[in-house]
Structure formats: structure tokens, C-alpha cells
N, CA, C and O atoms as a Tinker XYZ file with bonds, in Angstrom:
   372  protein
     1  N     55.487000   93.191000  105.988000    73     2
     2  CA    55.424000   92.507000  106.936000    64     1     3
     3  C     56.801000   91.741000  107.376000    63     2     4     5
     4  O     57.321000   91.945000  108.473000    81     3
     5  N     57.340000   90.834000  106.403000    73     3     6
     6  CA    58.453000   89.914000  106.649000    64     5     7
     7  C     59.505000   90.702000  107.358000    63     6     8     9
     8  O     60.230000   90.220000  108.228000    81     7
     9  N     59.563000   92.246000  106.841000    73     7    10
    10  CA    60.740000   92.810000  107.464000    64     9    11
    11  C     60.501000   93.197000  108.753000    63    10    12    13
    12  O     61.370000   93.040000  109.610000    81    11
    13  N     59.397000   93.702000  109.015000    73    11    14
    14  CA    58.722000   93.874000  110.394000    64    13    15
    15  C     59.367000   92.918000  111.669000    63    14    16    17
    16  O     60.043000   93.289000  112.629000    81    15
    17  N     58.878000   91.504000  111.290000    73    15    18
    18  CA    59.523000   90.351000  111.960000    64    17    19
    19  C     60.968000   90.090000  111.652000    63    18    20    21
    20  O     61.617000   89.573000  112.561000    81    19
    21  N     61.498000   90.322000  110.682000    73    19    22
    22  CA    63.191000   90.102000  110.701000    64    21    23
    23  C     63.429000   91.283000  111.947000    63    22    24    25
    24  O     63.798000   90.913000  113.061000    81    23
    25  N     63.224000   92.479000  111.694000    73    23    26
    26  CA    63.538000   94.174000  112.398000    64    25    27
    27  C     62.935000   93.538000  113.999000    63    26    28    29
    28  O     63.654000   93.780000  114.969000    81    27
    29  N     61.987000   92.959000  114.170000    73    27    30
    30  CA    61.558000   92.689000  115.581000    64    29    31
    31  C     62.610000   91.597000  116.211000    63    30    32    33
    32  O     63.174000   91.771000  117.291000    81    31
    33  N     62.764000   90.600000  115.487000    73    31    34
    34  CA    63.614000   89.489000  115.918000    64    33    35
    35  C     65.023000   89.846000  116.177000    63    34    36    37
    36  O     65.492000   89.070000  117.010000    81    35
    37  N     66.077000   90.939000  115.679000    73    35    38
    38  CA    66.651000   92.154000  115.954000    64    37    39
    39  C     67.034000   91.972000  116.841000    63    38    40    41
    40  O     67.882000   91.237000  117.346000    81    39
    41  N     65.855000   93.264000  117.323000    73    39    42
    42  CA    65.120000   93.919000  118.479000    64    41    43
    43  C     65.191000   93.196000  119.503000    63    42    44    45
    44  O     65.890000   93.636000  120.416000    81    43
    45  N     64.499000   91.853000  119.701000    73    43    46
    46  CA    64.436000   90.976000  120.415000    64    45    47
    47  C     65.744000   90.320000  121.427000    63    46    48    49
    48  O     65.833000   90.132000  122.640000    81    47
    49  N     66.714000   90.078000  120.220000    73    47    50
    50  CA    68.199000   89.627000  119.993000    64    49    51
    51  C     68.965000   90.493000  120.749000    63    50    52    53
    52  O     69.759000   90.134000  121.618000    81    51
    53  N     68.628000   92.135000  120.278000    73    51    54
    54  CA    69.465000   92.972000  121.288000    64    53    55
    55  C     69.473000   93.239000  122.737000    63    54    56    57
    56  O     70.202000   93.321000  123.725000    81    55
    57  N     68.414000   93.318000  122.372000    73    55    58
    58  CA    67.445000   93.161000  124.345000    64    57    59
    59  C     68.119000   92.230000  124.819000    63    58    60    61
    60  O     69.095000   92.642000  125.447000    81    59
    61  N     67.999000   91.020000  124.780000    73    59    62
    62  CA    67.809000   89.520000  125.583000    64    61    63
    63  C     69.198000   90.095000  125.725000    63    62    64    65
    64  O     69.544000   90.730000  126.720000    81    63
    65  N     70.212000   89.775000  124.383000    73    63    66
    66  CA    71.672000   89.600000  124.208000    64    65    67
    67  C     72.118000   90.962000  125.575000    63    66    68    69
    68  O     72.958000   90.691000  126.434000    81    67
    69  N     71.635000   91.899000  125.553000    73    67    70
    70  CA    72.557000   92.726000  126.237000    64    69    71
    71  C     72.483000   92.294000  127.899000    63    70    72    73
    72  O     73.497000   92.312000  128.598000    81    71
    73  N     71.196000   91.922000  128.403000    73    71    74
    74  CA    71.051000   91.524000  129.616000    64    73    75
    75  C     71.555000   90.035000  129.842000    63    74    76    77
    76  O     71.512000   89.504000  130.952000    81    75
    77  N     72.100000   89.318000  128.551000    73    75    78
    78  CA    72.787000   88.106000  129.347000    64    77    79
    79  C     73.965000   87.902000  128.994000    63    78    80    81
    80  O     74.638000   86.880000  129.131000    81    79
    81  N     74.454000   89.690000  128.147000    73    79    82
    82  CA    75.790000   89.359000  128.145000    64    81    83
    83  C     76.473000   89.811000  129.333000    63    82    84    85
    84  O     77.697000   89.788000  129.202000    81    83
    85  N     75.875000   90.387000  130.932000    73    83    86
    86  CA    76.305000   91.042000  131.859000    64    85    87
    87  C     76.716000   89.734000  132.345000    63    86    88    89
    88  O     77.740000   89.809000  133.024000    81    87
    89  N     76.106000   88.211000  132.179000    73    87    90
    90  CA    76.498000   87.052000  132.963000    64    89    91
    91  C     77.843000   86.432000  132.652000    63    90    92    93
    92  O     77.509000   85.388000  132.092000    81    91
    93  N     78.678000   86.446000  132.672000    73    91    94
    94  CA    80.386000   85.948000  132.060000    64    93    95
    95  C     80.629000   84.659000  132.595000    63    94    96    97
    96  O     81.723000   84.125000  132.407000    81    95
    97  N     79.650000   84.047000  133.301000    73    95    98
    98  CA    80.510000   82.589000  134.634000    64    97    99
    99  C     80.035000   81.862000  133.253000    63    98   100   101
   100  O     80.627000   80.783000  133.201000    81    99
   101  N     79.337000   82.006000  132.306000    73    99   102
   102  CA    79.253000   80.675000  131.274000    64   101   103
   103  C     78.846000   81.072000  129.624000    63   102   104   105
   104  O     78.198000   82.090000  129.382000    81   103
   105  N     79.077000   80.606000  129.084000    73   103   106
   106  CA    79.125000   80.949000  127.914000    64   105   107
   107  C     77.301000   80.712000  127.829000    63   106   108   109
   108  O     76.526000   80.192000  128.632000    81   107
   109  N     77.088000   81.332000  126.523000    73   107   110
   110  CA    75.772000   81.944000  126.184000    64   109   111
   111  C     75.836000   81.677000  125.095000    63   110   112   113
   112  O     76.880000   81.394000  124.507000    81   111
   113  N     74.116000   81.739000  124.347000    73   111   114
   114  CA    74.208000   81.926000  123.416000    64   113   115
   115  C     72.484000   82.805000  123.247000    63   114   116   117
   116  O     71.830000   82.615000  124.273000    81   115
   117  N     71.726000   83.663000  122.193000    73   115   118
   118  CA    70.819000   84.429000  121.997000    64   117   119
   119  C     69.809000   83.895000  120.811000    63   118   120   121
   120  O     70.591000   84.113000  119.886000    81   119
   121  N     68.994000   83.517000  120.356000    73   119   122
   122  CA    68.571000   83.515000  118.956000    64   121   123
   123  C     66.756000   83.775000  119.105000    63   122   124   125
   124  O     65.908000   83.157000  119.750000    81   123
   125  N     66.649000   85.146000  118.058000    73   123   126
   126  CA    65.171000   85.064000  118.001000    64   125   127
   127  C     64.501000   84.963000  117.244000    63   126   128   129
   128  O     64.761000   85.300000  116.088000    81   127
   129  N     62.975000   84.272000  117.755000    73   127   130
   130  CA    61.933000   83.798000  116.643000    64   129   131
   131  C     60.933000   84.392000  116.335000    63   130   132   133
   132  O     60.477000   85.088000  117.242000    81   131
   133  N     60.311000   84.405000  115.261000    73   131   134
   134  CA    58.664000   85.005000  115.367000    64   133   135
   135  C     58.354000   85.250000  116.453000    63   134   136   137
   136  O     58.607000   86.389000  116.845000    81   135
   137  N     57.755000   84.402000  117.285000    73   135   138
   138  CA    57.530000   84.710000  118.681000    64   137   139
   139  C     58.120000   84.278000  120.016000    63   138   140   141
   140  O     57.540000   84.101000  121.087000    81   139
   141  N     59.813000   84.107000  119.604000    73   139   142
   142  CA    60.403000   83.083000  120.985000    64   141   143
   143  C     61.177000   83.696000  121.093000    63   142   144   145
   144  O     61.367000   84.441000  120.131000    81   143
   145  N     62.149000   83.825000  122.288000    73   143   146
   146  CA    64.245000   83.816000  122.553000    64   145   147
   147  C     64.277000   82.652000  123.192000    63   146   148   149
   148  O     63.805000   82.147000  124.210000    81   147
   149  N     64.879000   82.408000  122.416000    73   147   150
   150  CA    65.845000   80.850000  122.792000    64   149   151
   151  C     67.148000   81.421000  123.259000    63   150   152   153
   152  O     67.961000   82.120000  122.655000    81   151
   153  N     67.148000   80.794000  124.908000    73   151   154
   154  CA    68.293000   81.062000  125.270000    64   153   155
   155  C     69.371000   80.058000  126.273000    63   154   156   157
   156  O     69.310000   79.748000  127.462000    81   155
   157  N     70.284000   79.755000  125.264000    73   155   158
   158  CA    71.291000   78.516000  126.062000    64   157   159
   159  C     72.159000   79.131000  126.443000    63   158   160   161
   160  O     72.806000   80.002000  125.862000    81   159
   161  N     72.303000   78.477000  128.097000    73   159   162
   162  CA    73.520000   78.402000  128.764000    64   161   163
   163  C     74.467000   77.430000  128.473000    63   162   164   165
   164  O     73.885000   76.514000  127.893000    81   163
   165  N     76.026000   77.119000  128.640000    73   163   166
   166  CA    76.952000   76.100000  128.353000    64   165   167
   167  C     77.653000   76.398000  129.347000    63   166   168   169
   168  O     78.356000   77.405000  129.436000    81   167
   169  N     77.468000   75.269000  130.437000    73   167   170
   170  CA    78.860000   75.221000  131.478000    64   169   171
   171  C     79.319000   73.570000  131.277000    63   170   172   173
   172  O     78.810000   72.462000  131.109000    81   171
   173  N     80.790000   74.301000  131.433000    73   171   174
   174  CA    82.208000   73.552000  131.358000    64   173   175
   175  C     81.502000   71.692000  132.616000    63   174   176   177
   176  O     81.410000   71.743000  133.843000    81   175
   177  N     81.301000   70.916000  132.102000    73   175   178
   178  CA    81.391000   69.619000  133.111000    64   177   179
   179  C     82.895000   69.369000  133.939000    63   178   180   181
   180  O     83.123000   68.612000  134.883000    81   179
   181  N     83.632000   70.112000  133.360000    73   179   182
   182  CA    85.221000   69.640000  134.401000    64   181   183
   183  C     85.107000   70.681000  135.194000    63   182   184   185
   184  O     85.785000   70.523000  136.209000    81   183
   185  N     84.451000   71.828000  135.159000    73   183   186
   186  CA    85.119000   73.144000  135.865000    64   185   187
   187  C     83.801000   73.871000  136.983000    63   186   188   189
   188  O     83.933000   74.453000  138.059000    81   187
   189  N     82.604000   73.551000  136.217000    73   187   190
   190  CA    81.615000   74.854000  136.904000    64   189   191
   191  C     80.281000   73.599000  137.052000    63   190   192   193
   192  O     79.984000   72.662000  136.311000    81   191
   193  N     79.845000   73.958000  138.006000    73   191   194
   194  CA    78.580000   73.649000  138.377000    64   193   195
   195  C     77.201000   73.448000  137.471000    63   194   196   197
   196  O     76.935000   74.541000  136.971000    81   195
   197  N     76.487000   72.707000  137.183000    73   195   198
   198  CA    75.146000   72.287000  136.666000    64   197   199
   199  C     73.962000   73.044000  137.569000    63   198   200   201
   200  O     72.860000   73.431000  137.180000    81   199
   201  N     74.444000   73.113000  138.658000    73   199   202
   202  CA    73.417000   73.645000  139.822000    64   201   203
   203  C     73.295000   75.092000  139.609000    63   202   204   205
   204  O     72.201000   75.651000  139.540000    81   203
   205  N     74.571000   75.775000  139.492000    73   203   206
   206  CA    74.645000   77.297000  139.421000    64   205   207
   207  C     74.318000   77.129000  138.033000    63   206   208   209
   208  O     74.638000   78.306000  137.866000    81   207
   209  N     73.889000   76.666000  136.580000    73   207   210
   210  CA    73.713000   76.577000  135.536000    64   209   211
   211  C     72.338000   76.857000  135.412000    63   210   212   213
   212  O     71.748000   77.515000  134.555000    81   211
   213  N     71.877000   76.195000  136.503000    73   211   214
   214  CA    70.469000   76.192000  136.398000    64   213   215
   215  C     69.979000   77.188000  137.226000    63   214   216   217
   216  O     69.103000   77.859000  136.681000    81   215
   217  N     70.292000   77.556000  138.534000    73   215   218
   218  CA    70.116000   78.672000  138.694000    64   217   219
   219  C     70.216000   80.144000  137.856000    63   218   220   221
   220  O     69.352000   80.984000  137.606000    81   219
   221  N     71.139000   80.098000  137.653000    73   219   222
   222  CA    70.952000   81.059000  135.964000    64   221   223
   223  C     70.217000   81.342000  135.078000    63   222   224   225
   224  O     69.903000   82.372000  134.482000    81   223
   225  N     69.870000   79.916000  135.031000    73   223   226
   226  CA    68.797000   79.859000  133.830000    64   225   227
   227  C     67.569000   80.337000  134.258000    63   226   228   229
   228  O     67.016000   81.250000  133.643000    81   227
   229  N     66.793000   79.533000  135.809000    73   227   230
   230  CA    65.787000   80.119000  136.321000    64   229   231
   231  C     66.034000   81.980000  136.555000    63   230   232   233
   232  O     65.049000   82.719000  136.547000    81   231
   233  N     67.024000   82.367000  136.690000    73   231   234
   234  CA    67.074000   83.597000  136.971000    64   233   235
   235  C     66.409000   84.535000  135.560000    63   234   236   237
   236  O     65.762000   85.582000  135.524000    81   235
   237  N     66.860000   83.702000  134.588000    73   235   238
   238  CA    67.113000   84.372000  132.926000    64   237   239
   239  C     65.174000   83.999000  132.945000    63   238   240   241
   240  O     64.628000   85.066000  132.664000    81   239
   241  N     64.522000   83.328000  133.085000    73   239   242
   242  CA    63.151000   82.435000  132.944000    64   241   243
   243  C     62.713000   83.371000  133.564000    63   242   244   245
   244  O     61.532000   83.415000  133.219000    81   243
   245  N     63.013000   84.690000  134.733000    73   243   246
   246  CA    61.921000   84.896000  135.400000    64   245   247
   247  C     62.068000   86.600000  134.952000    63   246   248   249
   248  O     61.125000   87.363000  135.161000    81   247
   249  N     63.408000   87.095000  134.294000    73   247   250
   250  CA    63.839000   88.155000  134.194000    64   249   251
   251  C     63.566000   88.873000  133.035000    63   250   252   253
   252  O     62.968000   89.918000  132.776000    81   251
   253  N     64.312000   87.826000  132.265000    73   251   254
   254  CA    63.760000   88.193000  130.339000    64   253   255
   255  C     62.313000   88.877000  129.865000    63   254   256   257
   256  O     61.946000   89.845000  129.199000    81   255
   257  N     61.546000   87.464000  130.835000    73   255   258
   258  CA    60.299000   88.416000  130.403000    64   257   259
   259  C     59.733000   89.785000  130.771000    63   258   260   261
   260  O     59.116000   90.657000  130.161000    81   259
   261  N     60.234000   89.608000  132.133000    73   259   262
   262  CA    59.958000   91.318000  132.492000    64   261   263
   263  C     60.832000   92.713000  131.637000    63   262   264   265
   264  O     60.335000   93.761000  131.225000    81   263
   265  N     62.368000   92.221000  131.569000    73   263   266
   266  CA    62.685000   93.119000  130.117000    64   265   267
   267  C     61.756000   93.505000  129.105000    63   266   268   269
   268  O     61.307000   94.649000  129.026000    81   267
   269  N     61.376000   92.316000  128.114000    73   267   270
   270  CA    60.046000   92.181000  127.319000    64   269   271
   271  C     59.022000   92.982000  127.092000    63   270   272   273
   272  O     58.613000   93.468000  126.038000    81   271
   273  N     58.422000   93.130000  128.832000    73   271   274
   274  CA    57.011000   93.669000  128.586000    64   273   275
   275  C     57.325000   95.244000  128.858000    63   274   276   277
   276  O     56.357000   95.938000  129.168000    81   275
   277  N     58.495000   95.808000  128.772000    73   275   278
   278  CA    58.812000   97.450000  128.608000    64   277   279
   279  C     58.574000   97.739000  127.187000    63   278   280   281
   280  O     58.752000   98.839000  126.664000    81   279
   281  N     58.130000   96.602000  126.559000    73   279   282
   282  CA    57.922000   97.323000  124.951000    64   281   283
   283  C     56.500000   96.500000  124.634000    63   282   284   285
   284  O     56.450000   95.398000  125.181000    81   283
   285  N     55.658000   96.771000  124.052000    73   283   286
   286  CA    54.546000   97.006000  123.754000    64   285   287
   287  C     54.170000   95.999000  122.668000    63   286   288   289
   288  O     53.308000   95.133000  122.819000    81   287
   289  N     54.886000   96.186000  121.568000    73   287   290
   290  CA    55.127000   94.978000  120.929000    64   289   291
   291  C     56.142000   93.480000  121.403000    63   290   292   293
   292  O     55.911000   92.636000  120.538000    81   291
   293  N     56.920000   93.039000  122.217000    73   291   294
   294  CA    57.479000   92.412000  122.525000    64   293   295
   295  C     56.561000   91.280000  123.652000    63   294   296   297
   296  O     56.845000   90.082000  123.681000    81   295
   297  N     55.515000   91.848000  124.484000    73   295   298
   298  CA    54.933000   91.622000  125.584000    64   297   299
   299  C     54.608000   90.315000  125.131000    63   298   300   301
   300  O     54.984000   89.750000  126.158000    81   299
   301  N     54.211000   89.387000  124.413000    73   299   302
   302  CA    53.921000   88.051000  124.138000    64   301   303
   303  C     54.766000   87.461000  123.667000    63   302   304   305
   304  O     54.436000   86.625000  122.826000    81   303
   305  N     55.946000   87.593000  123.927000    73   303   306
   306  CA    57.342000   86.900000  123.445000    64   305   307
   307  C     57.115000   85.837000  124.205000    63   306   308   309
   308  O     56.391000   86.050000  125.177000    81   307
   309  N     57.582000   84.567000  124.034000    73   307   310
   310  CA    57.950000   83.662000  125.149000    64   309   311
   311  C     59.143000   83.429000  125.034000    63   310   312   313
   312  O     59.742000   83.182000  123.987000    81   311
   313  N     59.584000   83.494000  126.142000    73   311   314
   314  CA    61.454000   83.349000  126.652000    64   313   315
   315  C     61.413000   81.617000  127.117000    63   314   316   317
   316  O     60.690000   81.073000  127.952000    81   315
   317  N     62.515000   81.005000  126.200000    73   315   318
   318  CA    62.738000   79.765000  126.688000    64   317   319
   319  C     64.128000   79.423000  126.415000    63   318   320   321
   320  O     64.695000   79.424000  125.323000    81   319
   321  N     64.782000   79.017000  128.017000    73   319   322
   322  CA    65.992000   78.894000  128.124000    64   321   323
   323  C     66.414000   77.520000  128.845000    63   322   324   325
   324  O     66.009000   77.015000  129.892000    81   323
   325  N     67.466000   77.058000  127.818000    73   323   326
   326  CA    68.018000   75.584000  128.381000    64   325   327
   327  C     69.638000   75.642000  128.574000    63   326   328   329
   328  O     70.252000   76.569000  128.045000    81   327
   329  N     70.369000   74.592000  129.375000    73   327   330
   330  CA    71.386000   74.761000  129.739000    64   329   331
   331  C     71.624000   73.754000  129.027000    63   330   332   333
   332  O     70.824000   72.840000  128.831000    81   331
   333  N     73.116000   73.859000  128.432000    73   331   334
   334  CA    73.841000   72.673000  128.575000    64   333   335
   335  C     74.991000   71.847000  128.353000    63   334   336   337
   336  O     75.521000   72.138000  127.280000    81   335
   337  N     75.550000   70.962000  128.944000    73   335   338
   338  CA    76.661000   70.603000  129.220000    64   337   339
   339  C     77.726000   70.335000  128.681000    63   338   340   341
   340  O     77.558000   69.215000  128.198000    81   339
   341  N     79.042000   70.780000  128.396000    73   339   342
   342  CA    80.202000   71.109000  127.102000    64   341   343
   343  C     81.325000   70.686000  128.132000    63   342   344   345
   344  O     81.489000   71.312000  129.178000    81   343
   345  N     82.086000   69.592000  127.781000    73   343   346
   346  CA    83.254000   69.206000  127.986000    64   345   347
   347  C     84.414000   70.016000  127.093000    63   346   348   349
   348  O     84.649000   70.051000  125.885000    81   347
   349  N     84.916000   70.536000  128.046000    73   347   350
   350  CA    86.088000   71.417000  127.319000    64   349   351
   351  C     87.389000   70.715000  127.148000    63   350   352   353
   352  O     88.369000   71.438000  127.328000    81   351
   353  N     87.687000   69.146000  126.762000    73   351   354
   354  CA    88.533000   68.351000  126.794000    64   353   355
   355  C     88.571000   68.139000  125.296000    63   354   356   357
   356  O     89.632000   68.267000  124.684000    81   355
   357  N     87.369000   67.800000  124.652000    73   355   358
   358  CA    86.906000   67.788000  123.575000    64   357   359
   359  C     86.124000   65.845000  123.934000    63   358   360   361
   360  O     85.572000   65.342000  122.956000    81   359
   361  N     86.158000   65.013000  125.215000    73   359   362
   362  CA    86.029000   64.286000  125.179000    64   361   363
   363  C     84.281000   64.226000  125.101000    63   362   364   365
   364  O     83.913000   63.205000  125.682000    81   363
   365  N     83.505000   64.749000  124.741000    73   363   366
   366  CA    82.227000   64.230000  124.806000    64   365   367
   367  C     81.594000   65.394000  125.481000    63   366   368   369
   368  O     82.252000   66.241000  126.084000    81   367
   369  N     80.143000   65.416000  125.350000    73   367   370
   370  CA    79.160000   65.865000  126.141000    64   369   371
   371  C     78.326000   65.720000  127.374000    63   370   372
   372  O     77.448000   66.546000  127.626000    81   371
């Protein structure tokens, strides 16, 4: 059973990462857990808009579950999206 969970997590990460990768405006990361997928969006506070990052987060919250609904085994997966600020100059967050 553990192997199946690990395999499903890899599949979830692959499916969502392929979708998220198409949006290159911001840094992103995708992590799959047993019953959820975590998507993080990182925006540079010096050069990027927090509003735009939040718009993208809203889109991911809507679209990612639709992608997962195509797979019977992934239909009940929760999608969590967070937006983080990042200061590329290294002065803080």
C-alpha cells in the first residue's frame, strides 16, 4: 500500500507540475502529499506584483482540481495554493 501512495504522489506532482510549469512569470514549487497537492508561488517584491501572483493563485485553485478530476484515483485530492513574497536582493521577505 505504501508503494501505491508514493507512486500516486509522484503522478500528482508530475500532472500538476506540468501545468504549473507553463506559467514562467513567477517561481513555483509543487509538492504532493497523501491526499493533497501543495503549489507555492514566489514573487519578487522588488519587480513583481503581489496582485498578479494572487491572480495566478486563484487560477491554480480553479484549474488544478479540474485537471485532477480526469483521474479517478485523484478526484478527491485537495489542492492548496500559497503565495510567498521574496526579496531577490537578500534583504528579507
